[in-house]
C-alpha positions as CSV (number, residue, x, y, z in Angstrom):
1,M,1.1,22.5,3.3
2,S,2.9,22.5,6.6
3,G,4.5,19.8,8.6
4,P,3.6,18.7,12.2
5,S,2.9,21.6,14.5
6,G,6.1,23.1,15.9
7,A,8.4,21.1,13.6
8,T,10.9,22.9,11.5
9,P,10.3,22.1,7.8
10,V,13.1,20.4,5.9
11,I,12.3,22.6,2.9
12,D,10.7,26.0,3.4
13,A,10.5,28.0,0.2
14,R,8.4,31.2,0.2
15,D,7.4,33.4,-2.8
16,V,10.3,31.9,-4.9
17,R,10.8,33.8,-8.2
18,V,13.4,33.0,-10.8
19,T,14.1,34.9,-14.0
20,L,16.4,33.6,-16.7
21,G,17.3,36.1,-19.4
22,A,14.1,37.7,-20.5
23,S,11.9,34.8,-19.2
24,T,10.2,34.7,-15.8
25,I,10.3,30.9,-15.0
26,L,9.0,30.8,-11.4
27,R,6.3,33.2,-10.3
28,G,6.0,33.2,-6.5
29,V,6.2,29.5,-5.6
30,D,5.6,28.4,-2.0
31,L,6.7,24.9,-1.0
32,T,7.0,23.4,2.4
33,V,8.2,19.8,2.9
34,A,8.1,18.2,6.4
35,T,10.4,15.6,7.8
36,G,9.7,12.1,6.4
37,E,7.5,13.3,3.5
38,V,8.0,12.1,0.0
39,V,6.8,14.9,-2.3
40,A,6.5,14.4,-6.0
41,L,6.9,17.5,-8.1
42,L,4.8,17.2,-11.3
43,G,4.0,19.3,-14.3
44,A,4.4,19.7,-18.1
45,N,7.7,20.3,-19.8
46,G,8.6,23.9,-19.2
47,S,6.4,24.3,-16.1
48,G,9.4,25.1,-14.0
49,K,10.0,21.8,-12.1
50,S,13.8,21.6,-12.8
51,T,14.2,25.3,-12.3
52,L,12.6,25.0,-8.9
53,V,14.8,22.2,-7.6
54,R,17.9,23.9,-9.0
55,S,17.0,27.1,-7.2
56,L,16.4,25.1,-4.0
57,V,19.9,23.8,-3.9
58,G,21.5,27.1,-4.9
59,I,22.4,26.4,-8.5
60,L,20.1,29.1,-9.9
61,P,19.9,32.5,-8.2
62,L,16.6,33.7,-6.8
63,A,15.0,36.9,-8.3
64,G,12.9,37.1,-5.2
65,G,11.6,35.1,-2.2
66,S,13.5,32.9,0.2
67,V,14.6,29.3,0.7
68,R,15.5,27.6,3.9
69,L,16.9,24.0,4.0
70,L,17.1,22.0,7.2
71,G,16.3,25.2,9.1
72,S,19.1,27.4,7.6
73,P,18.8,30.1,4.9
74,L,20.1,29.0,1.5
75,G,23.9,29.5,1.4
76,N,27.0,28.4,3.2
77,G,25.1,28.0,6.5
78,V,23.1,25.0,5.1
79,P,24.5,21.7,6.3
80,W,25.1,20.5,2.8
81,Q,26.5,17.2,4.0
82,R,22.9,16.3,5.0
83,V,21.6,17.0,1.5
84,G,21.7,14.6,-1.4
85,Y,21.0,16.0,-4.9
86,V,20.7,14.1,-8.2
87,P,20.4,16.4,-11.2
88,Q,18.5,15.7,-14.4
89,R,20.0,13.8,-17.3
90,V,23.7,14.2,-16.2
91,S,26.2,11.6,-17.3
92,A,28.4,10.0,-14.7
93,Q,31.2,10.2,-17.1
94,S,33.8,13.0,-17.3
95,G,36.9,13.9,-19.3
96,V,38.9,11.9,-16.8
97,P,38.4,8.1,-16.7
98,S,36.9,7.1,-13.4
99,T,35.4,4.1,-11.8
100,A,31.9,3.8,-10.3
101,R,33.5,3.8,-6.9
102,E,35.4,7.0,-7.5
103,V,32.4,8.8,-8.8
104,V,30.3,7.8,-5.8
105,A,33.2,8.7,-3.4
106,S,33.1,12.3,-4.8
107,G,29.7,12.6,-3.0
108,L,31.5,12.4,0.3
109,L,33.1,15.8,-0.4
110,H,31.4,19.1,0.5
111,G,32.2,22.6,1.5
112,R,33.5,21.5,4.9
113,R,35.3,18.3,3.7
114,L,37.8,18.7,0.9
115,R,39.6,15.4,1.5
116,L,38.1,11.9,1.4
117,P,37.8,10.0,4.7
118,R,40.1,7.0,5.3
119,D,37.2,4.6,4.8
120,W,35.9,6.2,1.6
121,R,36.1,2.9,-0.3
122,E,33.9,1.2,2.2
123,Q,31.4,4.1,2.2
124,A,31.3,4.2,-1.6
125,D,30.8,0.5,-1.9
126,A,28.0,0.6,0.7
127,A,26.2,3.2,-1.4
128,L,26.7,1.2,-4.6
129,D,25.2,-1.8,-2.8
130,M,22.1,0.2,-2.0
131,V,21.5,0.7,-5.7
132,G,22.5,-2.9,-6.7
133,L,25.8,-2.0,-8.3
134,R,28.4,-3.2,-5.7
135,D,29.8,-5.7,-8.2
136,R,30.5,-2.9,-10.7
137,A,32.5,-0.7,-8.2
138,T,35.8,-1.0,-10.1
139,D,34.3,-0.7,-13.6
140,A,34.8,2.5,-15.6
141,T,31.6,4.5,-15.8
142,S,32.0,4.5,-19.6
143,E,31.4,0.7,-19.5
144,L,28.0,1.1,-17.7
145,S,24.6,1.5,-19.4
146,G,22.7,4.8,-19.1
147,G,20.5,3.3,-16.4
148,Q,23.5,2.1,-14.5
149,Q,25.2,5.5,-14.7
150,Q,22.1,7.1,-13.3
151,R,22.2,4.6,-10.4
152,V,25.8,5.6,-9.8
153,L,24.8,9.2,-9.5
154,I,22.0,8.2,-7.1
155,A,24.6,6.3,-5.1
156,R,26.9,9.4,-5.1
157,A,24.0,11.3,-3.4
158,L,23.4,8.5,-1.0
159,A,27.0,8.1,0.0
160,R,26.8,10.9,2.6
161,R,23.7,9.3,4.2
162,P,21.6,12.5,3.7
163,D,18.5,13.5,5.6
164,L,17.1,15.1,2.5
165,M,17.2,13.9,-1.1
166,I,16.3,16.1,-4.0
167,L,16.0,14.2,-7.3
168,D,15.3,15.6,-10.7
169,E,13.6,13.0,-12.9
170,P,15.9,10.2,-11.5
171,V,14.3,7.4,-13.6
172,A,13.8,9.3,-16.9
173,G,15.2,7.1,-19.7
174,V,16.2,4.4,-17.2
175,D,15.6,0.8,-17.9
176,Q,13.0,-1.1,-15.9
177,P,15.5,-3.1,-13.8
178,S,17.1,0.1,-12.8
179,Q,13.8,1.7,-12.0
180,E,12.8,-1.2,-9.8
181,A,16.2,-1.1,-8.0
182,F,15.8,2.6,-7.4
183,A,12.3,2.2,-6.0
184,A,13.4,-0.6,-3.7
185,T,16.3,1.5,-2.4
186,M,14.1,4.6,-1.8
187,R,11.5,2.4,0.0
188,R,14.1,1.3,2.5
189,L,15.5,4.8,3.0
190,V,12.1,6.3,3.5
191,E,11.3,3.7,6.1
192,E,14.5,4.9,7.9
193,G,13.2,8.5,7.9
194,L,14.6,10.0,4.6
195,T,12.8,13.1,3.3
196,V,12.4,13.2,-0.4
197,L,11.5,15.8,-3.1
198,V,11.4,14.2,-6.5
199,V,10.6,15.5,-9.9
200,L,8.6,12.9,-11.9
201,H,6.6,12.7,-15.1
202,E,4.7,9.7,-13.7
203,L,4.6,8.2,-10.2
204,G,5.3,4.7,-11.5
205,A,7.0,2.4,-9.0
206,L,7.3,5.3,-6.5
207,A,3.5,5.8,-6.2
208,P,3.2,3.8,-2.9
209,L,5.8,6.1,-1.3
210,V,4.5,9.5,-2.4
211,T,2.7,11.2,0.4
212,R,1.9,14.4,-1.5
213,A,2.0,15.9,-5.0
214,V,2.8,19.5,-6.0
215,V,1.9,20.4,-9.6
216,L,3.5,23.3,-11.4
217,R,2.0,25.1,-14.4
218,H,3.7,28.2,-15.9
219,G,5.9,28.6,-12.9
220,K,3.0,28.6,-10.3
221,V,1.7,25.9,-8.0
222,V,-1.7,24.8,-9.2
223,H,-2.1,21.7,-7.0
224,D,-0.6,20.8,-3.6
225,G,-2.2,17.8,-2.0
226,A,-3.1,14.2,-2.7
227,P,-1.2,12.5,-5.6
228,P,-3.2,12.3,-8.8
229,A,-4.8,8.9,-9.7
230,A,-2.6,6.7,-11.9
231,S,-3.2,7.4,-15.5
232,A,-1.4,6.3,-18.7
233,A,-1.5,10.0,-19.8
234,H,0.6,11.1,-16.9
235,G,3.5,9.2,-18.4
236,H,3.5,11.2,-21.6
237,A,6.2,13.9,-21.8
238,E,3.7,16.6,-22.9
239,H,1.0,15.8,-20.4
240,E,-0.2,19.0,-18.8
241,H,-1.3,17.5,-15.4
242,L,-4.5,19.5,-15.5
243,H,-6.8,19.6,-12.5
244,P,-10.4,20.7,-12.2
245,H,-9.3,24.0,-10.6
246,D,-6.6,24.7,-13.1
247,P,-7.9,26.8,-16.0
248,A,-6.5,25.9,-19.5
249,S,-4.1,28.4,-20.9
250,T,-1.5,28.7,-23.6
251,G,1.5,26.4,-24.0
252,P,4.4,26.1,-21.5
253,L,7.0,28.8,-21.1
254,P,10.5,28.1,-22.6
255,V,13.1,27.1,-20.0
256,Q,16.7,28.2,-20.5
257,D,19.2,25.7,-19.1
258,L,21.8,27.9,-17.5
259,G,24.5,26.7,-15.2
260,L,24.8,29.2,-12.3
261,Q,25.8,28.8,-8.7
262,Q,24.7,30.4,-5.5
263,G,26.1,29.0,-2.3
264,G,25.0,25.4,-2.9
265,F,25.7,22.7,-5.4
266,T,27.7,23.5,-8.5
267,A,26.0,22.9,-11.9
């Protein structure tokens, strides 16, 4: 689907193909996201959702096709400071003890900014405030719950005040209070004009915000349009997200989790 006539899409992916090892994961995916849209990327485990978002931000190389973000071809020409990315199931902890504020501040760095600005503490605290963790700014990330750590990673992506947010299952395994805090934050930001592409297993609290759903099956788009009706089955990890026009086929393809880089975010 296209955005408003004459408008440059925020995401414009054409015939995207990704091969990892001997497996073809994405098989000619087209995806266009217009300014202000909130697009949910749905599909069964192994359908290619995470592979797609990782290829969109340059972590995985393309075997074919093209990607443009914010009007620029994927690579160093993309204004990465305007893009926020939250990966799937990544701990906010590292080998070096760090506070929530320090982790969030790292989101202010990008290819064109290698030193933190003078007001980095204020910017980091403002981002933490958006996810309801301002009072935990000086706490070590190791002292935070899994849900709180995920909110710290979301705050890290928000610290640069991006125009585009790409999130890979941001609420998977996150407690209910954290899910509600995340939904409230996203609601405010979307009202301010943020464009969002988010991988989800179920729409949940984000359902009122989602303007469109794209469903992947075996590395291909099988639905691009109105979000599916709420169903308890959509919350199950093995739910296939079948639609009337989607013929049944064999089980999902295996996805290899490789950490590559191509002119975007590092894995």
